C-alpha positions as CSV (number, residue, x, y, z in Angstrom):
1,M,-0.4,13.3,2.0
2,K,-1.4,12.0,-1.3
3,N,0.6,14.6,-3.1
4,L,3.6,13.9,-1.0
5,L,3.5,10.2,-1.7
6,C,3.1,10.8,-5.4
7,F,6.1,13.2,-5.4
8,A,8.2,10.7,-3.5
9,A,7.2,8.0,-6.0
10,A,8.3,10.2,-8.9
11,I,11.6,11.2,-7.3
12,T,12.4,7.6,-6.3
13,F,11.7,6.4,-9.8
14,V,13.7,9.1,-11.7
15,A,16.6,9.5,-9.4
16,P,18.4,6.2,-10.2
17,I,18.2,6.8,-13.9
18,A,19.7,10.4,-13.5
19,I,22.4,9.3,-11.1
20,W,23.4,6.4,-13.2
21,A,23.7,8.8,-16.3
22,Y,25.9,11.0,-14.2
23,F,28.1,8.0,-13.1
24,V,28.5,6.8,-16.7
25,G,29.4,10.3,-17.7
26,L,32.1,10.5,-15.0
27,A,33.4,7.0,-15.9
28,S,33.7,7.8,-19.6
29,A,35.4,11.2,-19.0
30,Y,38.6,9.4,-18.1
31,N,38.4,6.9,-21.0
32,T,40.9,8.0,-23.6
33,S,39.5,5.7,-26.4
34,S,36.1,7.6,-26.7
35,P,36.1,10.9,-24.7
36,N,32.8,12.2,-26.1
37,R,30.7,9.1,-25.0
38,G,27.6,9.8,-23.0
39,A,25.0,7.5,-21.3
40,S,23.2,5.3,-23.8
41,L,20.3,2.9,-23.5
42,Q,22.7,0.0,-23.4
43,D,24.1,1.3,-20.2
44,Y,20.7,1.0,-18.5
45,W,20.4,-2.8,-19.3
46,D,23.5,-3.5,-17.2
47,M,22.7,-5.9,-14.3
48,E,24.6,-3.6,-11.9
49,F,22.2,-0.7,-12.6
50,L,19.1,-2.9,-12.2
51,I,20.4,-4.2,-8.9
52,I,21.1,-0.7,-7.6
53,A,17.8,0.7,-8.9
54,A,15.6,-2.1,-7.6
55,V,15.3,-0.7,-4.1
56,P,14.3,2.9,-5.1
57,W,11.9,1.5,-7.6
58,L,10.2,-0.7,-5.1
59,I,9.9,2.3,-2.8
60,S,8.3,4.1,-5.7
61,V,5.8,1.3,-6.4
62,F,4.8,1.3,-2.7
63,S,4.6,5.0,-2.5
64,L,2.3,5.1,-5.5
65,F,0.2,2.3,-4.3
66,F,-0.4,4.0,-0.9
67,A,-1.1,7.3,-2.7
68,I,-3.7,5.6,-4.8
69,R,-5.4,3.9,-1.8
70,I,-5.6,7.2,0.2
71,Q,-9.1,8.8,-0.3
């Protein structure tokens, strides 16, 4: 159970970051002014990303908390 909770915490922490990078790549693919633009650190300071990533990160924190408490 502890390993499952740690795995869930890792996935729910990393998944929003990877999905947001994919979305930024898709959005910039159709931008004619800069076609080779990828995801940068500046894209992750966007308030929209932080709002979307808040729920999975809270799940990650709770999963890690419960994993630590299990003996």
